[in-house]
C-alpha positions as CSV (number, residue, x, y, z in Angstrom):
1,M,-12.1,-4.1,23.1
2,K,-10.5,-5.7,20.0
3,K,-6.7,-5.2,19.6
4,A,-5.2,-5.0,16.1
5,L,-1.5,-5.2,15.2
6,I,-0.2,-3.5,12.0
7,S,3.2,-3.9,10.4
8,G,4.0,-1.0,8.0
9,I,1.9,1.4,10.1
10,T,3.8,4.4,9.0
11,G,3.1,3.6,5.3
12,Q,0.2,4.9,3.2
13,D,-2.1,2.0,3.9
14,G,-1.0,1.6,7.6
15,S,-2.0,5.3,8.4
16,Y,-5.4,4.9,6.7
17,L,-6.0,1.5,8.4
18,A,-5.0,2.7,11.9
19,E,-7.6,5.6,11.6
20,F,-10.2,3.2,10.3
21,L,-9.7,0.7,13.0
22,L,-9.6,3.4,15.8
23,G,-13.0,4.6,14.4
24,K,-14.2,1.1,14.8
25,G,-13.3,1.1,18.5
26,Y,-10.1,-1.0,18.2
27,E,-7.0,-0.6,20.3
28,V,-4.2,-0.3,17.6
29,Y,-0.6,-1.4,17.9
30,G,1.9,-0.4,15.2
31,I,5.3,-2.0,14.5
32,I,7.9,0.6,13.8
33,R,11.7,0.1,13.3
34,R,14.2,1.7,15.5
35,S,16.2,4.4,13.6
36,S,18.1,7.6,14.2
37,S,15.1,9.6,12.6
38,F,11.4,9.4,12.9
39,N,9.3,8.3,10.0
40,T,5.8,8.9,11.5
41,G,4.7,11.7,9.4
42,R,1.6,9.8,8.1
43,I,0.3,9.0,11.6
44,D,1.3,12.1,13.5
45,P,-2.0,13.8,12.6
46,I,-3.9,11.1,14.4
47,Y,-2.2,12.2,17.6
48,E,-2.8,15.7,16.8
49,D,-6.5,15.3,16.0
50,P,-8.6,16.1,19.2
51,H,-11.4,13.9,17.9
52,V,-9.4,10.8,17.6
53,P,-9.0,8.7,20.6
54,H,-5.1,8.6,20.2
55,R,-4.6,6.9,23.6
56,R,-5.7,3.7,21.8
57,L,-2.8,4.0,19.4
58,H,0.4,2.4,20.5
59,L,3.8,2.2,18.6
60,V,6.1,-0.7,19.5
61,Y,9.6,-1.4,18.3
62,G,10.1,-4.4,16.0
63,D,11.3,-5.6,12.6
64,L,10.2,-8.0,10.0
65,N,13.8,-9.0,9.8
66,D,13.8,-9.9,13.5
67,A,11.8,-13.0,14.6
68,S,12.5,-12.5,18.3
69,S,10.9,-9.1,18.2
70,L,7.9,-10.4,16.5
71,N,7.3,-13.3,18.8
72,R,7.7,-10.9,21.8
73,I,5.2,-8.4,20.4
74,I,2.6,-11.0,19.6
75,R,2.9,-12.8,23.0
76,T,2.8,-9.4,24.9
77,I,0.0,-7.8,23.0
78,Q,-2.1,-10.9,22.1
79,P,-3.9,-9.2,19.2
80,H,-7.2,-10.2,17.8
81,E,-6.2,-9.3,14.3
82,I,-2.9,-8.9,12.6
83,Y,-2.4,-6.9,9.4
84,N,1.0,-7.4,7.6
85,L,1.4,-4.4,5.4
86,G,5.2,-4.1,6.0
87,A,7.5,-4.5,3.0
88,Q,10.0,-3.1,0.6
89,S,7.2,-2.0,-1.6
90,H,8.8,-0.1,-4.5
91,V,8.9,-2.3,-7.5
92,R,11.7,-0.5,-9.6
93,V,13.9,-0.4,-6.4
94,S,13.4,-4.2,-5.8
95,F,15.7,-4.7,-8.9
96,D,18.4,-2.7,-7.1
97,I,18.0,-4.4,-3.7
98,P,16.6,-7.9,-4.6
99,E,18.0,-9.7,-1.5
100,Y,16.7,-7.1,0.9
101,T,13.3,-7.1,-0.8
102,G,13.1,-10.9,-0.5
103,E,14.2,-10.8,3.2
104,I,11.6,-8.3,4.2
105,T,8.8,-8.7,1.8
106,G,9.0,-12.5,1.5
107,L,10.7,-13.9,4.6
108,G,9.1,-11.2,6.9
109,T,5.7,-12.8,6.3
110,I,6.9,-16.3,7.4
111,R,8.4,-14.8,10.4
112,L,5.1,-13.3,11.4
113,L,3.2,-16.6,10.7
114,E,5.7,-18.6,12.7
115,A,5.4,-16.2,15.6
116,I,1.6,-16.7,15.5
117,R,1.9,-20.5,15.3
118,E,4.5,-20.7,18.2
119,S,2.4,-18.5,20.4
120,G,-0.6,-20.7,20.4
121,L,-2.9,-17.8,20.0
122,K,-5.4,-17.5,17.3
123,P,-5.5,-14.1,15.8
124,K,-6.9,-13.4,12.4
125,F,-4.1,-12.7,9.9
126,Y,-4.1,-10.4,6.8
127,Q,-1.4,-10.6,4.3
128,A,-1.0,-7.7,1.8
129,S,-0.6,-9.4,-1.5
130,S,-0.2,-7.5,-4.7
131,S,-1.4,-7.4,-8.3
132,E,2.4,-7.4,-9.3
133,M,2.2,-11.2,-8.7
134,F,0.3,-11.5,-11.9
135,G,3.1,-9.6,-13.8
136,K,3.0,-11.0,-17.3
137,V,-0.6,-11.6,-17.2
138,Q,-2.2,-14.9,-18.2
139,D,-5.8,-13.6,-18.1
140,V,-7.5,-10.3,-18.6
141,P,-9.0,-9.3,-16.3
142,Q,-7.1,-10.9,-13.4
143,R,-9.0,-12.6,-10.7
144,E,-8.3,-15.0,-7.8
145,T,-7.8,-18.0,-10.2
146,T,-5.4,-16.2,-12.5
147,P,-1.8,-17.9,-12.6
148,F,1.0,-15.7,-11.1
149,Y,3.8,-14.7,-13.4
150,P,5.8,-12.1,-11.4
151,R,8.1,-9.8,-13.4
152,S,10.2,-8.2,-10.5
153,P,11.9,-9.3,-7.3
154,Y,9.1,-7.6,-5.4
155,G,6.4,-9.6,-7.3
156,A,8.3,-12.8,-6.8
157,A,8.6,-12.2,-3.0
158,K,5.0,-11.4,-2.8
159,V,4.1,-14.7,-4.5
160,Y,6.3,-16.4,-1.8
161,S,4.3,-14.6,0.9
162,Y,1.0,-15.4,-0.7
163,W,1.6,-19.2,-0.9
164,V,3.1,-19.4,2.5
165,T,-0.1,-17.7,4.0
166,V,-2.3,-20.3,2.1
167,N,0.1,-23.0,3.4
168,Y,-0.2,-21.9,7.1
169,R,-3.9,-21.6,6.8
170,E,-4.2,-25.2,5.4
171,A,-1.5,-26.8,7.4
172,Y,-2.1,-25.2,10.9
173,G,-5.7,-24.0,10.6
174,L,-4.8,-20.3,11.0
175,F,-7.4,-17.8,9.9
176,A,-5.1,-16.3,7.3
177,C,-6.2,-14.5,4.2
178,N,-4.6,-12.7,1.2
179,G,-5.9,-9.5,-0.2
180,I,-4.5,-9.2,-3.7
181,L,-4.7,-5.5,-3.9
182,F,-4.3,-3.7,-7.3
183,N,-2.6,-0.2,-7.3
184,H,-4.1,2.1,-4.8
185,E,-3.0,5.7,-4.2
186,S,-3.7,8.8,-2.1
187,P,-2.2,12.1,-1.0
188,R,-0.2,9.9,1.4
189,R,1.5,7.9,-1.4
190,G,5.3,8.0,-1.2
191,E,6.8,10.6,-3.4
192,T,8.9,8.2,-5.4
193,F,6.0,6.3,-6.7
194,V,4.8,7.3,-10.2
195,T,1.3,8.6,-9.2
196,R,2.6,10.9,-6.4
197,K,5.6,11.9,-8.4
198,I,3.2,13.1,-11.1
199,T,0.8,15.1,-8.9
200,K,3.6,16.7,-6.8
201,A,5.5,17.7,-9.9
202,A,2.4,19.2,-11.4
203,A,1.8,21.3,-8.3
204,R,5.4,22.5,-8.3
205,I,5.5,23.3,-11.9
206,K,2.3,25.3,-11.5
207,L,4.0,27.3,-8.7
208,G,7.2,27.8,-10.6
209,I,9.3,25.7,-8.2
210,Q,10.1,22.9,-10.7
211,R,10.5,22.9,-14.5
212,D,10.8,19.2,-15.7
213,L,9.4,15.8,-14.8
214,F,11.5,12.8,-15.5
215,L,9.5,9.4,-16.1
216,G,9.9,6.0,-17.6
217,N,7.3,4.0,-19.4
218,L,4.2,6.1,-20.1
219,D,2.3,3.3,-21.8
220,A,2.0,1.0,-18.8
221,K,-1.5,0.3,-17.8
222,R,-2.7,-0.1,-14.3
223,D,-6.0,-0.4,-12.3
224,W,-5.8,2.4,-9.9
225,G,-8.0,3.0,-6.9
226,F,-8.1,5.0,-3.6
227,A,-6.2,3.6,-0.7
228,G,-9.0,4.7,1.8
229,D,-11.5,2.3,0.0
230,Y,-9.0,-0.5,-0.1
231,I,-8.1,-0.7,3.5
232,E,-11.8,-1.1,4.4
233,A,-11.6,-4.3,2.3
234,M,-8.8,-5.6,4.4
235,W,-10.8,-5.2,7.6
236,M,-13.8,-6.9,5.8
237,M,-11.8,-10.0,5.0
238,L,-11.1,-10.6,8.6
239,Q,-14.8,-10.2,9.7
240,V,-16.1,-13.3,7.6
241,K,-16.5,-16.8,9.1
242,T,-13.9,-18.6,6.7
243,A,-10.6,-17.1,5.7
244,D,-10.1,-16.9,1.9
245,D,-8.2,-14.8,-0.7
246,Y,-9.7,-11.8,-2.5
247,V,-8.8,-9.5,-5.5
248,I,-9.5,-5.8,-4.7
249,A,-9.7,-3.6,-7.7
250,T,-11.8,-1.0,-9.6
251,G,-12.1,-3.1,-12.9
252,E,-10.8,-0.1,-14.9
253,T,-7.3,0.4,-16.4
254,H,-5.5,3.6,-17.4
255,T,-2.1,4.5,-18.8
256,V,0.5,6.6,-17.0
257,K,-0.1,9.0,-19.9
258,E,-3.8,9.4,-19.0
259,M,-2.8,10.1,-15.5
260,L,-0.3,12.8,-16.6
261,E,-3.1,14.4,-18.7
262,L,-5.6,14.4,-15.9
263,A,-3.1,15.8,-13.3
264,F,-1.7,18.6,-15.6
265,D,-5.0,19.5,-17.0
266,R,-6.4,20.2,-13.5
267,L,-3.9,22.9,-13.2
268,Q,-4.2,24.2,-16.7
269,L,-0.8,22.9,-17.7
270,D,0.4,21.0,-20.9
271,W,2.3,17.9,-19.6
272,K,4.2,17.5,-22.9
273,K,6.2,20.8,-22.3
274,H,7.5,19.4,-19.0
275,V,7.8,15.7,-19.2
276,K,11.1,14.1,-20.1
277,I,11.7,10.4,-20.7
278,D,14.5,8.8,-18.7
279,H,15.4,5.3,-19.4
280,T,16.8,4.7,-15.8
281,Y,13.2,4.6,-14.7
282,F,12.3,1.7,-16.9
283,R,12.1,-1.7,-15.5
284,P,14.3,-4.5,-16.7
285,T,11.1,-6.5,-17.1
286,E,7.9,-4.5,-17.6
287,V,4.3,-5.3,-16.5
288,D,2.3,-3.9,-19.4
289,L,-1.3,-4.4,-18.2
290,L,-3.0,-4.9,-14.9
291,I,-6.9,-4.9,-14.5
292,G,-8.6,-6.7,-11.7
293,D,-11.9,-8.4,-11.4
294,A,-13.1,-7.9,-7.9
295,S,-16.5,-9.8,-8.3
296,K,-15.8,-12.2,-5.6
297,A,-15.1,-9.4,-2.9
298,K,-18.2,-7.6,-4.0
299,K,-20.4,-10.7,-3.6
300,E,-18.9,-12.2,-0.5
301,L,-17.8,-9.2,1.4
302,G,-20.1,-6.6,0.1
303,W,-17.1,-4.3,-0.8
304,Q,-17.3,-1.6,-3.5
305,P,-14.7,1.2,-4.5
306,K,-16.3,4.5,-3.9
307,V,-13.6,7.0,-5.4
308,T,-13.3,7.1,-9.1
309,F,-9.9,7.4,-11.0
310,H,-10.7,11.0,-11.9
311,E,-11.7,11.9,-8.4
312,L,-8.5,10.3,-7.1
313,I,-6.2,12.3,-9.4
314,A,-8.1,15.5,-8.4
315,M,-7.7,14.7,-4.8
316,M,-3.9,14.1,-5.1
317,V,-3.3,17.1,-7.1
318,D,-5.2,19.4,-4.8
319,A,-3.5,18.1,-1.8
320,D,-0.1,18.5,-3.3
321,L,-0.9,22.1,-4.5
322,A,-2.0,23.0,-1.1
323,A,1.1,21.5,0.6
324,E,3.5,23.0,-1.9
325,T,1.8,26.5,-1.6
326,E,2.1,26.2,2.2
327,K,5.8,25.4,1.9
328,L,6.3,28.2,-0.5
329,D,4.5,30.8,1.8
330,G,6.5,29.7,4.7
331,T,9.8,30.1,2.8
332,R,8.8,33.6,1.7
333,K,7.9,34.6,5.3
334,R,11.3,33.5,6.6
335,G,13.0,35.1,3.7
C-alpha cells in the first residue's frame, strides 16, 4: 500500500487530496500544527463518512517551521509521495506578515527537501507553486517558460520554493516537481478569500442576515478553476516517469465583477445594491491579469479541467446558501 504525506491537509486542497488518495487506496498522513483549538473542519467529514476507509487517514504533529519534526515524520512514516501544500497562502495578508510568509511559504519548502535528502529515502515530492509567481505578467497567457515577476511577499516566497525544488531535483536527483496552479476554488475555500467571501455574502444577504459586502479591486482578472479538478493534476505529476513542472489552469479569465454578477444573479440579487469598495482590501502592488496555458499538462499528463467557471460559482453559492440556512434554522430552534 502506498503512503502519502500531506502538509496543509486541513486546507482546501489538502482535504480534497486526502479524499482522492484514500479513494486510490493510499494510506494518508497529514501534518497538523499543535494548537489550543482544532482546525480540522474540512477533513472531519472523512472520519464521519462510513464509506471512506478513515483508518487509513492519520494526523501527525509537525510544523514547516520546525525542521526536526519534519525529519522525524519522514523517517518514521517513510512515505512514497510527499505533497507540500502548507503555506501562509493569503496574498493580501502576506503584505501584513511578510516575514512569517517567507518563513513558512518559502523556507518551509527547503526544510522538507532537506529532510528528504538527509533521510536517504526517495519519495516523490510535489511542490504547490502558484500563478502569483507570474505577478506582473510578461506573457499572455502564462506557461511554464514565462518569466516570474512576483508582486507580493507571497508570490516572492513561492518563487523561492519553485527554484529550490528545481535545484534539489537537479543537484540531488530527487523526484521533485512544481505544479504552477492558477486560482482554484470550492465550497471549502477559506472565508477570507474573495471568491468565498462573495458567495457566502450573497447567501447571507439573500437570507437577510447581512446587508453589505466590502471588496477591493473588482477589475482584477483571474483564471479560476475547481479545486477538486486541480488536486487530480497534483497526483498525475507524481505518476509519470520523469519529474517536471506544469501549469494547471482553465485557459479562461474572468473579473471579480463577473464573479459578483454570477453569484448574486443566482439568488436573484443585484450586487450593485450591496457591494461597497473598501481601499483597505487593495494590494500595495496589484496583479491585474492571470490566464494560464495548460497545454503541457493536457498533452503529457492527460489532465483536463471538468468544472466550468459558471458551474463553480453555482456550486459555491448553493453550498453557502444551504450552510447559512441550516445555521439560521438552528438559531431559530434554539431561540
